[in-house]
N, C-alpha and C positions, 0 to 999 in steps of 0.2 A: 015570676016567669020562669019557666023549670026547662032543664034541659033533656032533650030526648036522649032516649038511649041510641049509640051508633049502630046501623043498620047493618042487620048480620046476613052476609052473601053465604047462597050456598057456592061450594067449588064445585065446579062443573066438571060432571061424570068422564073418565078417563076414558080415553078414547079405545075402542073396540077393534083386536087385531082380530084379521080374518084367520078362517079357521084354519085354509090353505094359502099360505103368505108365500107364492109364488107365482111365477107369469102365467097366463093361462095356456100358453103353450108347451108348458112342463105340468103341467096337470093334464092338460088333454093327452100326452104319450103316456103317460103313468096309467091312466084310466084305459085305453087304449090295451095298453102290455096287460092291466088286470082283466082286461074284457075278454082278451085271447085266452089268457092262460084258465080262467075260467070256463072258456070254451071248450076246449083242448081236455081240462080234466072232469069236466061235470056234463057236458051238454050234448059232446058227438058220440057216438059210436066206438070204436075201439078202432078197427077198421078204417074208418075216416079220419080219425083223429091221424093215427102211422102215416096216411097215402098226402094227408095237409102238412104234416111234420116234414115229410120226404118232398115237397113242393116247394116249399120253402126255407127250409133251413139249407146251410150253404155249405157243401160240401165237394171238397178239391176235386176228385174223382171224372165230375161234369166237365172240366176245362184240360182234361189230357188229351180228348176227345173233340172231334168237329162239331161246331155248334146245332151243325144239320140234325135234324129231327129230336133234339134233346128238350123242345118244347120251351114255353116260357120261362119255367124254374133256372134254365142259364143264364136269363138276364135279369132276374128280379130277387133269387135268391143272394145277392151281394147285398142287397139292403133289407129284404124281410126278416132274415135271419134274425138281426138287431131288436125283436119283439116280441121273440120266441123264448120261453125260458125253460129249462127243468126243471121245475118246482118252484113251489109258492116261497123257501127261501131262498133260491138263487135269484127270483125276484124282486123279492124284499130286499135282499143285498144292494143289488142294482138300482134300484127306485129309492133307499133312502140315498145314496150317493150323487143320482140324477140330482135330486131333491138338493143336495146342498149345492153340486159343482152347477148343473144344470141353472139354476135361476140365478145365479149371477152373472152368467154367459147372456144368456135370455134377455134378463136386464138390461146389456151394453149392447146387444145387436140386435133386437128387435126378432120378432118370430118369424118372419121370414129368411133373414140368414140364417137365424137358428133350425129349419127346416134343412134348409141347402148343407149346412154344417153336417147335419145328422146324416143324411144320406152319403155326403163326401165320407165324412168319416168311419162309415160303414163300409164303404168301400175299399179306404187304404187299410181298415182291420182286415177284413176279409184278403186282401191281397198279400200281405204281409204273413198271413198264416198260412195260403194258397203255397206262398214260398218258399215254407218248409213240409207241407203236406202236398205236392204236389203226387196227383194222380191216386191219393188215400181213399176209402173207404171213409173216413171220421165223420160224424156228424158235428157243424158247430152252431148254435146259437146261443142268446142272450145280445143284451145292450151292453156287456162290459167293455168291448170293444169303443164304442160310441163315449159311455163314460169315460173311460180312460182321453181320451181325444177333450174334451170338456173338463178334465184335471187339467191336461197336459196344456189348452186356452187359458185358464182360471189363472195358470201359472205367471201369463204374461203380463198380469195386473191385479187381479185380486189380492195378494200378501203385501199390503203396504207396509210402511214403515213402520207401523205399531200394530202387525199382524194382520188375521184375520178377520174381517168384522162384515158377513153377510148381508146387512142391510145398507152397508156404502160399497161394499167391493167394488162395484161395478162404476164407482165414478172415480176411480182411481187410474192416472194415468196409464198409458200402455209403457212397457219397459221396451227396449230392443234386445234380442236374445243374448248378445252380451251384457246387459244390464242386467239381465235376470238372471244369469249363470254369475252373475259378483252380488246377488242377494242371499244373503244368508239366510235367511225363513225358506228362500226358494230352493236353495244347493239341501237342505235340509230334508225336503219334501222331497226332491229328487230320490237322494240316497236312498229313504224310505221308499218311496213308491218301487222304484228299480231293486230292491234288497227282496220285497215281496214276489216281485214276477222273477224275481234269480230264483227263492225259493221254491215258485210253483214251476221253473223250467227243470228244476231238477225232482221234483215227482211231489212235493209237499201240499198238500191241498187245504189245509188248513182247519181241518175234519167238514168244512163246508160243500163240498161236492164229491158225487158217486164217481164223477170220471175225474179224466185231466181235466186241467185248467189251461183254456186255451190264451196262454201268457203272448202267445205270436201278435192275437189278434188284439191285446192290451197294449203290446208295443206299439205296431201300426197304428194303433187310434192315437196313443200318446203323444208321437212323434210327430203324428199330422196337426194335431191340436196346439201344439210349442209351436212347431216351427209356421205352420201356414195361418196362425188366427190373425195375422194383419191384413189377408185377404178379406176377411170377414169383418171387422170393426170400424167401423166409420169412425173412430176416436184418435184423433193424431197420437204421433210418438210423445212418449215424457221431451 
């Protein structure tokens, strides 16, 4: 009687990670912004492109006069501006941070709440920008205010005791505002974030923009996300 050789089992192949490891709603918003940028840069005649930007960008001067006779831009531009960008560098920068922070927030609150959050944070960002630029002809575009709101929202739950883990951050309990401000990681993040925007407020563009950075919209969005996230979060406090 002979002993047979031990059975050799082939280990299972490692699980494949999706190319875009983010919720569908975040990917969809990225694709919408990319499509708009391609359309503005490559598909539309210059006159049509300028008219579209004027009708969808946020311009404070619109709100210094009565809404009568101004058309739909008076109502939709506090939202639509967040889908436009001043070039591919601007889009890539916002897209990177949207992928990072939008992913954890969308996993946390779901796609419906995420879209509502986007709409309201865009309005909140535009509102603070308007307060500082009342009557100005300044044109504001970009998702930076919404991205800032997502950063503020993530600050309430994503920075756990062992730092920020994008794959599990959405599972952390939500901290109260006081608890968040007592967390060292959150405080460091806030100091760095507000420090960068303070530099933008005094005119430092970090070499990433040809025009002034709308730091007011960033702050308005961040405060909306940080202070108001509990209204969107289906998970109880810590």
